Backbone as a printed PyTorch tensor [residue, N CA C, xyz], in Angstrom:
tensor([[[  0.6590,  -1.1140,  -0.0420],
         [  0.0030,   0.2790,   0.0690],
         [  0.7140,   1.1220,   0.0450]],

        [[  0.6670,   2.3250,  -0.9610],
         [  1.6370,   3.5450,  -0.6920],
         [  0.4220,   4.7100,  -0.3190]],

        [[  0.8250,   5.3370,   0.3800],
         [ -0.2700,   6.5280,   1.0160],
         [  0.0150,   7.5780,   0.1630]],

        [[ -0.6120,   8.6980,  -0.7090],
         [ -0.3800,   9.7370,  -1.4340],
         [ -0.8720,  10.8240,  -1.0180]],

        [[ -0.1360,  11.9590,  -0.7810],
         [ -0.8280,  12.9500,   0.2490],
         [ -1.4980,  13.6200,  -1.0290]],

        [[ -2.7590,  14.4170,  -1.0340],
         [ -3.7750,  14.9960,  -1.9070],
         [ -2.8190,  15.5740,  -2.8570]],

        [[ -1.9020,  17.0690,  -1.8170],
         [ -1.1370,  17.6180,  -2.1570],
         [ -0.0680,  17.2910,  -3.5650]],

        [[  0.2000,  16.0790,  -3.8090],
         [  0.9980,  15.3100,  -4.8180],
         [  0.6200,  14.8500,  -5.8840]],

        [[ -0.6690,  14.7260,  -5.9210],
         [ -1.4610,  14.2130,  -6.7340],
         [ -2.1460,  15.5420,  -7.7670]],

        [[ -1.6490,  15.2530,  -8.9270],
         [ -1.6770,  15.8870,  -9.7900],
         [ -2.8890,  15.6570, -11.0110]],

        [[ -3.2900,  14.6180, -11.2100],
         [ -4.5350,  14.5250, -11.7770],
         [ -4.8820,  12.9730, -11.5790]],

        [[ -6.3260,  12.4840, -11.6840],
         [ -6.9600,  11.0050, -11.3030],
         [ -7.7630,  11.3530, -12.5080]],

        [[ -7.4090,  10.2140, -13.1310],
         [ -8.2280,   9.5140, -14.5860],
         [ -8.6960,   8.7360, -14.5460]],

        [[-10.3950,   8.0570, -14.9930],
         [-10.8260,   6.6050, -14.3530],
         [-10.7860,   5.6990, -15.6910]],

        [[-10.8840,   4.7980, -15.7490],
         [-11.0600,   3.9040, -16.6660],
         [-12.0950,   2.4100, -15.9280]],

        [[-13.3690,   3.1810, -16.1210],
         [-13.8940,   2.2350, -15.1520],
         [-13.7170,   2.6340, -14.0270]],

        [[-13.9280,   1.7150, -12.6580],
         [-13.7770,   1.7800, -11.9930],
         [-11.8610,   1.6550, -11.4290]],

        [[-11.5670,   1.5320, -12.3350],
         [-10.3050,   1.6640, -12.3290],
         [ -9.6890,   2.9130, -12.5170]],

        [[ -8.2870,   3.4330, -11.6150],
         [ -8.0670,   4.9760, -11.2790],
         [ -6.8670,   4.9360, -11.1940]],

        [[ -6.4170,   5.2700, -12.1260],
         [ -4.7910,   6.1040, -12.3180],
         [ -4.3130,   7.3090, -11.5810]],

        [[ -3.4720,   7.7580, -10.8330],
         [ -3.4860,   8.4500, -10.0160],
         [ -2.2230,   9.2010, -10.5580]],

        [[ -1.6430,  10.0680, -10.6390],
         [ -0.7020,  10.8160, -11.1470],
         [  0.1930,  11.9560, -10.5630]],

        [[  1.1350,  11.1730,  -9.7150],
         [  1.9140,  12.4150,  -9.1790],
         [  2.7500,  13.2320,  -9.6280]],

        [[  3.1010,  14.8770,  -8.8980],
         [  4.1720,  15.6640,  -9.4110],
         [  5.5180,  15.3390,  -9.9040]],

        [[  5.5820,  14.0390,  -9.0280],
         [  7.0900,  13.2040, -10.0740],
         [  6.7170,  12.3280, -11.1920]],

        [[  5.4180,  12.6340, -11.9080],
         [  5.2950,  11.6310, -12.8570],
         [  4.7950,   9.8470, -12.1700]],

        [[  5.0260,   9.7730, -11.3960],
         [  4.9090,   8.2470, -10.7050],
         [  3.2940,   7.8220, -10.9040]],

        [[  2.6600,   7.0090, -11.6920],
         [  1.0660,   6.5540, -11.5610],
         [  1.1860,   5.4430, -10.7130]],

        [[ -0.2690,   5.4710, -10.0220],
         [ -0.7190,   4.4810,  -8.6760],
         [ -2.2350,   4.1630,  -9.6460]],

        [[ -2.1750,   3.1360,  -9.5780],
         [ -3.8330,   2.1560, -10.2000],
         [ -4.5260,   1.8790,  -8.5950]],

        [[ -5.5620,   2.1640,  -8.8470],
         [ -6.5770,   1.9960,  -7.5020],
         [ -7.8870,   0.8020,  -7.9680]],

        [[ -8.4440,   0.2300,  -7.7510],
         [-10.1310,  -0.0040,  -7.8010],
         [-10.6990,   0.8610,  -7.1590]],

        [[-11.6210,   2.2300,  -7.6550],
         [-12.0770,   2.2980,  -6.6100],
         [-12.8280,   3.6040,  -7.3640]],

        [[-14.2060,   4.0940,  -6.9580],
         [-15.1380,   5.0950,  -8.2200],
         [-14.6870,   6.6530,  -8.2000]],

        [[-14.5820,   7.1520,  -9.6110],
         [-14.1900,   8.2920,  -8.7010],
         [-14.7560,   9.2750,  -8.5400]],

        [[-16.5450,   9.0130,  -8.5390],
         [-17.3230,   9.7300,  -7.7620],
         [-17.3520,  10.2830,  -6.3530]],

        [[-16.8530,   8.4760,  -5.8400],
         [-16.7370,   8.5810,  -4.7210],
         [-14.9750,   9.0290,  -4.1010]],

        [[-14.1200,   9.1080,  -4.6910],
         [-13.2350,  10.0070,  -4.3810],
         [-13.2350,  10.9630,  -4.6010]],

        [[-14.3620,  11.6650,  -5.8580],
         [-13.9650,  12.9650,  -5.5570],
         [-14.9580,  13.7750,  -4.1510]],

        [[-15.4180,  12.7510,  -3.5620],
         [-16.1010,  13.5210,  -2.5060],
         [-15.3870,  13.6570,  -1.3570]],

        [[-14.3770,  12.7970,  -1.5950],
         [-13.9820,  12.8920,  -0.3920],
         [-12.4790,  13.8180,  -0.5650]],

        [[-12.1890,  14.1770,  -1.5620],
         [-10.8280,  15.7430,  -1.7770],
         [-11.6730,  17.0360,  -1.8990]],

        [[-10.7240,  17.6910,  -1.8340],
         [-10.9540,  19.2450,  -1.2370],
         [-11.5830,  19.8650,  -2.3730]],

        [[-13.2870,  20.2150,  -2.6960],
         [-13.1510,  21.0270,  -4.0360],
         [-12.9250,  22.3060,  -4.1300]],

        [[-11.9520,  22.7130,  -3.2470],
         [-11.2080,  24.3580,  -3.1110],
         [ -9.7990,  23.9360,  -4.1670]],

        [[ -9.2840,  22.1240,  -3.7910],
         [ -8.1100,  22.1050,  -4.6460],
         [ -7.9520,  21.1670,  -5.3220]],

        [[ -9.1890,  20.5710,  -5.8550],
         [ -9.2360,  19.8970,  -6.9220],
         [-10.9790,  19.8560,  -8.0110]],

        [[-10.6420,  20.0210,  -9.2680],
         [-11.6300,  20.2010, -10.2300],
         [-11.8170,  19.2740, -11.0720]],

        [[-13.3350,  18.7130, -11.4890],
         [-13.3710,  17.7430, -11.9670],
         [-13.3070,  18.2260, -13.6880]],

        [[-12.3810,  18.0380, -15.3510],
         [-12.2510,  18.3450, -16.1440],
         [-13.5100,  17.5320, -16.9910]],

        [[-13.7130,  16.6270, -16.4980],
         [-14.8910,  15.4260, -17.6100],
         [-15.4170,  14.1870, -16.7040]],

        [[-16.0370,  13.7630, -17.5900],
         [-16.7280,  12.1860, -16.8880],
         [-15.7800,  11.5290, -16.3060]],

        [[-14.2150,  11.3850, -16.7260],
         [-13.4340,  10.4680, -16.1450],
         [-12.1080,  11.3690, -15.6480]],

        [[-12.2370,  12.6320, -15.3170],
         [-10.8940,  12.8200, -15.2890],
         [-10.9600,  14.2160, -13.9180]],

        [[-10.2160,  14.3630, -13.0410],
         [-10.4290,  15.3010, -11.3680],
         [ -8.7930,  15.7020, -11.6670]],

        [[ -8.2710,  17.0350, -11.8340],
         [ -7.1670,  17.5140, -11.6050],
         [ -6.7290,  18.0830, -10.3020]],

        [[ -5.9390,  18.4270, -10.3360],
         [ -5.3800,  19.4520,  -9.0160],
         [ -5.5560,  20.5700,  -9.6070]],

        [[ -6.0570,  21.8580,  -8.5710],
         [ -6.1580,  22.9300,  -9.3170],
         [ -4.8710,  23.3080,  -9.2830]],

        [[ -3.8400,  23.3440,  -8.6090],
         [ -2.3190,  23.8420,  -8.5380],
         [ -1.7740,  23.3900,  -9.6660]],

        [[ -2.3680,  22.2030, -10.2970],
         [ -1.3320,  21.7140, -11.2940],
         [ -1.3680,  22.7120, -12.9510]],

        [[ -2.9220,  23.4870, -12.9000],
         [ -3.3090,  23.8660, -14.2610],
         [ -2.4480,  25.4340, -14.2750]],

        [[ -1.6430,  25.0860, -15.2270],
         [ -1.2880,  26.6830, -15.9690],
         [ -1.8850,  27.5830, -16.4430]],

        [[ -2.5400,  27.0540, -17.1780],
         [ -3.5540,  27.9430, -18.3890],
         [ -4.6940,  26.9970, -18.5370]],

        [[ -5.7650,  27.8370, -19.2050],
         [ -6.8430,  26.8200, -19.8280],
         [ -7.1390,  28.0380, -21.0460]],

        [[ -7.5330,  27.1770, -22.3130],
         [ -8.0140,  28.0730, -23.2320],
         [ -9.4730,  27.5250, -23.7510]],

        [[-10.2080,  28.5770, -23.8920],
         [-11.2710,  28.0170, -24.7730],
         [-11.2080,  28.3980, -25.9040]],

        [[-11.8820,  27.7860, -26.7960],
         [-12.2720,  27.3530, -28.0180],
         [-13.6390,  28.3020, -28.4480]],

        [[-14.0870,  28.3350, -29.5410],
         [-15.7260,  29.4410, -29.6900],
         [-16.9650,  28.3250, -29.6670]],

        [[-16.1070,  27.0470, -29.2220],
         [-17.4350,  25.7920, -29.4080],
         [-17.9540,  25.8880, -27.7550]],

        [[-17.0910,  26.6050, -26.8990],
         [-17.0080,  26.9530, -25.9690],
         [-16.8160,  25.5420, -25.1180]],

        [[-15.4450,  24.6030, -25.7570],
         [-14.9940,  23.4460, -25.1380],
         [-13.3970,  24.3080, -24.8090]],

        [[-12.9530,  23.4040, -23.8190],
         [-11.1930,  24.1970, -23.1550],
         [-10.3330,  23.3100, -23.1430]],

        [[ -9.1290,  23.5320, -23.1450],
         [ -8.1770,  22.4740, -23.5000],
         [ -7.1280,  23.2800, -22.0290]],

        [[ -7.0170,  22.1780, -21.1800],
         [ -6.6390,  22.7930, -20.0840],
         [ -5.1070,  21.8620, -20.2460]],

        [[ -4.4680,  23.3010, -19.7220],
         [ -2.7300,  22.9150, -20.1240],
         [ -2.1510,  22.8940, -18.3320]],

        [[ -1.1720,  22.0340, -18.0760],
         [ -0.4730,  21.6360, -16.8580],
         [  0.1970,  22.0830, -16.8540]],

        [[  1.3170,  22.2890, -15.5340],
         [  2.5510,  22.9930, -15.2240],
         [  3.3210,  22.2530, -16.0260]],

        [[  3.2690,  20.8030, -15.9070],
         [  4.4890,  19.7610, -16.6500],
         [  4.3140,  19.3370, -18.2530]],

        [[  3.4660,  20.6420, -18.7950],
         [  2.8400,  20.6310, -20.5880],
         [  1.8940,  19.7110, -21.0720]],

        [[  1.6030,  18.4500, -20.0940],
         [  0.5490,  17.8430, -20.7100],
         [ -0.6530,  18.7140, -20.9490]],

        [[ -1.5590,  18.0460, -22.3510],
         [ -3.2190,  19.1990, -22.1850],
         [ -3.9780,  18.2580, -22.4070]],

        [[ -5.0470,  19.0330, -21.2820],
         [ -6.3890,  17.8400, -21.3680],
         [ -7.6600,  18.3860, -21.8260]],

        [[ -8.3880,  17.9370, -22.2440],
         [ -9.9370,  18.6080, -22.9140],
         [-10.4190,  18.5790, -22.0650]],

        [[-11.2170,  19.5770, -21.6820],
         [-12.4980,  19.9110, -20.7200],
         [-13.8120,  19.4950, -21.5890]],

        [[-14.9850,  19.6500, -20.9240],
         [-16.3220,  19.5840, -21.6820],
         [-16.8600,  20.5400, -21.1950]],

        [[-17.5840,  21.1240, -22.3720],
         [-18.5170,  22.6650, -21.4150],
         [-19.2130,  22.4820, -20.4100]],

        [[-19.3620,  22.0140, -19.7100],
         [-20.3850,  22.1950, -18.7660],
         [-19.1230,  22.4400, -17.4490]],

        [[-17.9930,  21.5930, -17.5050],
         [-16.5960,  21.7690, -16.7080],
         [-15.8420,  23.1390, -16.6710]],

        [[-16.3150,  23.8060, -18.4050],
         [-15.5430,  24.8950, -18.3440],
         [-16.6550,  25.6110, -17.7590]],

        [[-17.3980,  25.7010, -17.7330],
         [-18.7790,  26.8100, -17.1550],
         [-18.2780,  26.6980, -15.2910]],

        [[-17.9450,  25.8550, -15.0590],
         [-17.6220,  25.3600, -13.5660],
         [-16.8270,  25.6440, -13.0090]],

        [[-15.4270,  25.6480, -13.8420],
         [-13.9000,  26.3590, -12.9670],
         [-14.0850,  27.4810, -13.7050]],

        [[-14.9120,  28.3450, -15.0350],
         [-14.7960,  29.8520, -14.4860],
         [-15.3550,  30.1660, -13.3480]],

        [[-16.2860,  29.7520, -12.5980],
         [-17.2430,  30.1380, -11.6840],
         [-16.3330,  30.5400, -10.3640]],

        [[-15.5950,  28.8600, -10.6360],
         [-14.3260,  28.5610,  -9.8190],
         [-13.1120,  29.5460,  -9.4030]],

        [[-13.0010,  29.9180, -10.7950],
         [-11.7880,  30.9620, -10.9520],
         [-12.4530,  32.5510, -10.4490]],

        [[-13.5810,  32.8810, -11.0020],
         [-14.1220,  34.0960, -10.5880],
         [-14.1690,  34.4870,  -8.5260]],

        [[-14.6130,  33.0650,  -8.2830],
         [-14.8520,  33.1260,  -6.8150],
         [-13.1530,  33.3290,  -6.1360]],

        [[-12.5000,  32.6370,  -6.3220],
         [-10.9700,  32.6990,  -6.1970],
         [-10.9050,  34.1700,  -5.9150]],

        [[-10.4040,  34.6400,  -7.4210],
         [ -9.8480,  35.8510,  -7.5510],
         [-10.8480,  37.2570,  -7.0550]],

        [[-12.3580,  36.9610,  -6.1330],
         [-12.5080,  38.1810,  -5.9260],
         [-12.0890,  38.4350,  -4.4220]]])
């Protein structure tokens, strides 16, 4: 068993009930757990859902770019790019507005 502090988690990707947790040092850990259940246990001020099967640590986001269709691409500090759903784009904007107030 490996304990991974939440602050070290960059993202959690779901493949059914198999979750892949990627850490800041690019290590990957796989667990059997539902993403929905894990999301409930994570701090919503620290983690944001980017889509149906993806949660990202807010501090790992370098920037995000929205296209004309309303979808966004998120760029992480490590250079990785991830697509975000339109619904989650709206939620992230609201979260950013609340943080920047």
